[in-house]
Structures are given as structure tokens and as C-alpha cells.
C-alpha positions in Angstrom: 0.0 0.0 0.0 2.7 2.5 1.0 4.9 1.8 -2.0 2.0 2.4 -4.4 1.3 5.8 -2.9 5.0 6.8 -3.2 4.9 6.0 -6.9 2.5 8.8 -7.6 4.2 11.4 -9.9 6.5 13.4 -7.7 5.4 16.9 -8.7 1.8 16.3 -7.9 2.2 15.2 -4.3 3.3 17.6 -1.5 6.0 16.5 0.8 3.8 16.5 3.9 1.3 14.2 2.1 4.0 11.7 1.3 5.3 11.8 4.9 1.8 11.4 6.2 1.4 8.3 4.0 4.8 7.1 5.2 3.9 7.4 8.9 0.4 5.9 8.3 2.1 2.9 6.7 4.4 2.7 9.7 1.4 2.8 12.1 -0.4 0.0 10.1 2.7 -2.1 10.1 3.4 -1.7 13.8 -0.3 -2.2 14.8 -0.7 -5.4 12.7 2.8 -6.7 13.4 2.8 -8.1 9.9 5.3 -10.5 8.4 8.0 -10.3 11.1 11.3 -12.0 10.1 11.4 -15.3 11.9 14.3 -15.4 14.4 16.8 -18.3 14.2 16.8 -20.8 17.0 20.4 -19.8 17.4 19.5 -16.2 18.2 18.3 -14.8 21.6 15.6 -12.2 21.1 14.7 -9.8 23.9 12.1 -7.2 23.2 10.7 -4.1 24.9 13.8 -3.2 26.8 13.7 0.3 28.3 17.0 2.1 28.0 15.5 5.1 29.9 12.1 5.8 31.5 9.3 6.5 29.0 8.9 10.3 28.4 6.0 11.0 28.1 4.7 8.1 30.0 3.3 5.2 27.9 5.3 6.1 24.8 7.8 3.9 22.9 10.7 6.4 22.3 12.9 4.9 24.9 12.5 1.2 24.0 14.8 -1.2 22.2 14.7 -4.8 20.9 17.8 -7.1 20.9 18.7 -9.9 18.5 21.9 -11.6 19.7 23.4 -14.7 18.0 24.6 -17.4 20.3 28.4 -17.7 20.2 31.4 -18.3 22.3 32.6 -14.7 22.0 30.7 -11.5 22.7 29.0 -10.3 19.5 29.8 -7.0 17.7 26.6 -4.9 17.7 24.8 -3.0 15.0 22.3 -0.4 16.3 19.5 0.1 13.9 16.9 2.9 13.9 14.1 3.4 11.4 13.0 6.7 10.0 9.6 8.5 10.1 10.5 12.1 9.4 10.8 12.4 13.2 7.0 12.0 13.3 6.8 8.6 15.1 8.6 6.7 17.8 8.9 3.7 15.5 12.7 3.2 15.4 12.5 -0.5 16.1 10.5 -1.2 12.9 12.3 -3.6 10.5 15.1 -4.4 13.0 14.0 -8.0 12.8 14.7 -7.9 9.0 18.1 -6.4 9.5 18.9 -9.0 12.2 17.8 -11.8 9.9 20.6 -10.7 7.5 23.3 -9.9 10.0 22.8 -12.4 12.8 24.0 -15.4 10.7 27.3 -13.5 10.3 27.9 -13.0 14.0 26.5 -9.5 14.5 24.0 -8.7 17.2 21.3 -6.1 16.2 19.5 -3.6 18.5 16.4 -2.0 17.1 16.3 1.4 18.9 13.4 3.9 19.1 13.8 7.6 19.8 11.1 10.2 20.6 9.1 11.8 17.9 9.1 15.6 17.3 5.6 15.8 18.9 7.0 14.2 22.0 10.3 16.3 22.2 12.3 18.6 20.0 16.0 18.5 19.0 18.4 17.7 20.6 16.2 15.2 22.4 16.5 12.7 19.5 20.3 12.8 19.5 20.3 12.5 23.3 18.0 9.4 23.0 20.2 7.5 20.5 23.3 8.3 22.6 21.5 7.2 25.7 20.7 3.9 24.0 24.3 3.4 23.0 25.5 4.1 26.5 22.9 1.7 27.9 23.9 -1.0 25.5 27.6 -0.6 26.5 26.7 -0.6 30.2 24.7 -3.9 29.7 27.1 -5.5 27.2 28.2 -8.2 29.6 24.6 -9.2 30.4 23.6 -9.5 26.7 26.9 -11.0 25.5 27.9 -7.9 23.4 31.3 -6.7 22.5 31.4 -3.1 23.9 34.4 -2.2 21.7 32.7 -3.0 18.5 29.5 -0.9 18.0 28.2 0.2 14.6 25.1 2.2 13.9 22.7 2.0 10.9 19.5 3.9 10.0 17.3 5.1 7.2 15.9 8.6 6.5 15.5 10.4 9.8 17.1 7.3 11.3 20.0 7.9 8.9 20.2 11.4 10.3 20.3 9.9 13.9 23.0 7.5 12.6 25.1 10.2 11.2 24.7 12.6 14.1 25.7 9.9 16.6 28.7 8.9 14.5 30.1 12.4 14.2 29.4 13.6 17.8 30.4 10.6 19.9 31.4 11.6 23.4 31.0 15.3 22.8 30.1 16.6 26.3 27.8 19.4 25.1 25.7 16.9 23.0 25.5 13.9 25.4 22.4 14.8 27.3 21.3 12.9 30.4 19.0 10.2 28.9 19.4 6.9 30.7 22.8 5.6 31.8 25.6 8.1 32.1 29.3 7.2 32.1 29.9 4.7 29.2 31.1 6.0 25.9 28.5 7.0 23.2 30.9 6.6 20.4 30.5 4.1 17.5 33.1 2.5 15.4 31.2 2.4 12.0 28.2 4.2 10.5 25.7 3.0 7.8 23.2 5.8 6.9 20.6 5.3 4.2 19.5 8.6 2.5 20.2 10.8 5.6 19.2 14.5 5.7 22.3 16.4 6.7 21.8 20.1 5.9 18.1 21.1 6.2 18.5 24.5 4.5 20.0 22.9 1.3 17.2 20.4 0.8 14.6 22.4 -1.1 17.0 23.6 -3.8 17.6 19.9 -4.8 14.1 18.5 -4.4 12.5 16.6 -7.3 9.5 18.7 -6.7 9.4 22.5 -7.2 10.4 24.3 -4.0 11.4 27.6 -5.6 10.5 30.5 -3.2 7.6 32.6 -4.3 7.9 36.3 -5.1 6.8 37.2 -1.5 9.7 35.1 -0.1 7.5 32.2 1.1 8.0 28.6 -0.1 5.4 26.2 -1.5 3.5 24.2 1.2 5.1 20.8 1.7 8.7 21.9 1.1 11.3 21.6 3.9 11.5 25.3 4.5 7.7 25.3 5.3 7.0 26.1 9.0 5.1 22.8 9.2 7.8 20.7 7.6 9.3 17.7 9.5 12.6 19.6 10.0 10.8 22.7 11.3 8.8 20.6 13.7 11.9 18.9 14.9 13.6 22.2 15.7 10.5 24.0 16.9 11.0 26.8 14.4 10.8 27.4 10.6 14.3 26.4 9.4 14.9 29.7 7.6 14.3 31.5 10.9 16.7 29.7 13.2 20.1 29.2 11.5 21.8 28.3 14.8 19.5 25.4 15.5 19.8 24.2 11.9 23.6 24.2 12.2 23.4 22.4 15.6 21.2 19.7 14.1 23.4 19.3 11.0 26.0 16.5 10.9 28.2 18.5 8.5 28.8 21.1 11.3 30.9 18.5 13.2 32.9 16.8 10.5 36.5 17.9 10.2 36.8 18.9 13.9 37.5 15.4 15.1 38.0 11.9 13.9 34.9 10.2 12.7 34.3 6.4 12.1 34.2 5.0 8.6 30.9 5.6 6.7 29.0 3.4 4.3 26.3 5.7 2.6 23.4 4.7 0.4 21.1 7.1 -1.5 18.7 7.0 -4.5 18.7 9.8 -7.1 14.9 9.6 -7.4 14.4 10.2 -3.6 11.3 12.4 -3.4 11.6 13.2 0.3 15.4 13.5 1.1 17.2 14.8 -2.0 20.2 12.7 -3.2 22.3 15.9 -2.9 22.2 15.4 0.9 24.3 12.3 0.8 26.6 14.0 -1.8 27.2 16.7 0.7 28.0 14.2 3.4 30.4 12.2 1.3 32.2 15.3 0.0 32.6 16.7 3.5 34.0 13.4 4.8 36.4 13.3 1.8 37.5 16.9 2.4 38.2 16.1 6.0 40.3 13.0 5.0 37.8 10.6 6.6 37.0 7.2 5.2 33.7 6.6 3.4 32.0 4.5 0.7 29.0 6.0 -1.2 26.6 3.9 -3.2 24.3 5.8 -5.6 21.1 4.3 -7.2 19.8 6.1 -10.3 16.3 4.5 -10.0 15.8 4.3 -6.2 13.3 6.4 -4.3 12.7 7.0 -0.7 12.1 4.2 1.8 13.9 1.5 -0.2 16.8 0.6 2.1 16.0 -3.1 2.0 15.5 -3.1 -1.8 18.8 -1.4 -2.3 20.5 -4.5 -0.9 18.3 -7.1 -2.6 16.1 -5.9 -5.5 17.7 -6.0 -9.0 15.3 -3.3 -10.3 16.3 -0.9 -7.5 20.0 -1.8 -7.9 20.1 -1.3 -11.6 22.8 1.2 -12.6 24.2 1.5 -9.1 27.7 3.1 -8.7 30.2 3.4 -5.9 32.7 6.0 -4.9 35.2 5.7 -2.1 37.4 8.1 -0.1 40.3 7.0 2.0 43.0 9.1 3.6 42.2 12.0 1.3 42.1 10.0 -1.9 38.7 9.8 -3.7 37.8 7.4 -6.5 35.5 8.2 -9.4 32.1 6.6 -9.6 32.3 3.0 -10.8 29.6 0.4 -11.5 28.7 -1.5 -8.4 26.5 -4.4 -7.2 25.6 -3.6 -3.6 24.2 -6.4 -1.3 24.0 -7.4 2.3 27.4 -8.9 1.8 28.7 -5.3 1.0 27.4 -4.2 4.5 28.8 -7.3 6.2 32.3 -6.8 4.6 32.3 -3.2 5.6 31.3 -4.0 9.2 34.0 -6.7 9.4 36.6 -4.3 8.2 35.5 -1.3 10.3 35.0 -3.3 13.5 38.2 -5.3 12.9 36.4 -8.5 13.4 35.9 -11.7 11.5 32.7 -13.7 10.9 31.9 -16.0 13.8 
């Protein structure tokens, strides 16, 4: 149902309508618990863990699910958080599908929810994901996790949380006080799918027309609109609060400190988060001599992170660029898959398959 809605011609559908359809699809999926990935008998599954007290009471934004393969050695961990335009506390959605791919290769997976923008505004969401990372480190022994080998993965606004956590690990001013304090909030690898990274550059690269009108306003449904997901996240129209936009932008922090290696995925037909956002991220990492791989998909739209790794139609024409120690390669044909992710994680976390 959701995919058929998203295939409506881009220029006839406002951004907010598409996002509403996305969140509605999330709600349907969460409510019905449809087609969960069946866990292996060799995986310990623990759901509804609270990494901090619910805030507000009864909400899901401080919950996580764990999928840990049974092994002799503590498992390296991939923290996954789903996107919703910050409009839902649904971060655990599809973590079972990620776990189904990664558990057989020795990786534990934590599906982590953060609060929605209606429950709290930025920097609460960054504080939440960092609180979850700290909680997981503090409880690594209990759940047989390797606290020295944590990666983070997310799509859309979850890709934003992934990128923000990766570039601000252990920064005192951005730690917050959610949950356990003391353990490190750093991660050793980051895998963002189509992350927004600079809110004020989004409209200029949308596949829809977001050209400002003569009176200076922007079309309803564009990111600069006062009711856009980004404006709601920050609590102000993004054109009116440059300081908040900069604070919530991962690019602000790259180049000032070492960042973990990145594996980035983005479709050029993305109708919600422009492809240019990941281009900005990759180029900033390259300029700062950080390590990254960037996969581009000419045909891929928004919400296709699973298809990017498995569907031939979505993958058709994909290309890869890399940057390492200041040396950047030109785009070359590529065939991304889950094995691409697994190989990246093994390299970045300096581990081998169990």
C-alpha cells in the first residue's frame, strides 16, 4: 500500500502528504505486526527493553529490541533505527529484518526507538540515541555484546540519527542525560541510508518545485515550510533559526575530530530527502580525509533501504565512490548487497565472521 502511494508522480504530491502516507504505513505495520522476520533458534531475542524511562509516560521512544546470535565470543553490535520524518517513535521497525541478514554472520542487532518531534524537540532525539548506545555498553556483559565493536545504521531520519551519533560521539555538550551516564556514546562504524544532513539545502535539490515565491514564502510541503518535518523537529521554521539548523546538521561537526568510517546509500529519485544530501555528506568526509564509501542508485526512491541491498530493479545502474586518507575514486559500476554491508562491518570493526 505504501509503495503504491509513493509511486504517484512526484510533482503532484506535496512533501507532507508523502510523509503522512509514510507514517500511516508505519502505524499500520506496527499495529498489525505483519510478516516479522522469523528469528533463528540460534538467536536470543529480547524485546521491549527500556534504556530510559518513558517520556512522556506510555510512549515507545525509549525502547529497544535485541537480537543476539549465540556464540562463544561476545558479539559485535549493529544499532538500527528506522525513519519517520521524526513523526513517530517507530525506530524498532524492521530491526528484525536487519537482524535476519546480520545475525548469521555473527552480528547482534539492536532496534532502537527515539522520541518523535511531537514528544520532544531537538536535541532530544540525539540524546536518545546516545542514551541507547551508553545503555547497551553498560549492559554489554549481560547480553553478550562486545562493547568495543559498535556500529550504527538507520534510514531517512534514522539515517540522520545514525550520522549525528557517529560524528558527535562523546562530545560533552551533546551527550544529554537520557538513561545511563558514564559509558562512551561513540560508535566504530556508520551506515546511513538517505540521511538528511543540511536542512536548508534540501529544497534547492528536491525533485518537486520548491522555488521560493515572489513574496519570499515557499510552497507548502517543502522543507522550509513552517510545518515541515525539519521545522517541527527544531521547533522553528528552518529559515528563521540558523543556529538550530547548524546544531542539528552533521556537517557542522565533520573535520573537527576523527569520525568512524561511513557506508552511505542514496537513490537519485528520492522524493523526500534529496540525493544531494548524501553527496554533501560524502564530500565533507572526503575533504576532512575521513573514510567513506558511497553507493548511488539512479532509480531508487525513498524508503527502499531493504530493496537497495536485494532488489535487482532498485539496484540497476548503481555506482560506488570511495574516499580514504584524502584519496577519492571516481564513480564505478557496483552491485551492492547485504554482503557489502557485512564486509564493511567486518573491516570497520576489525572482526571476522563467527
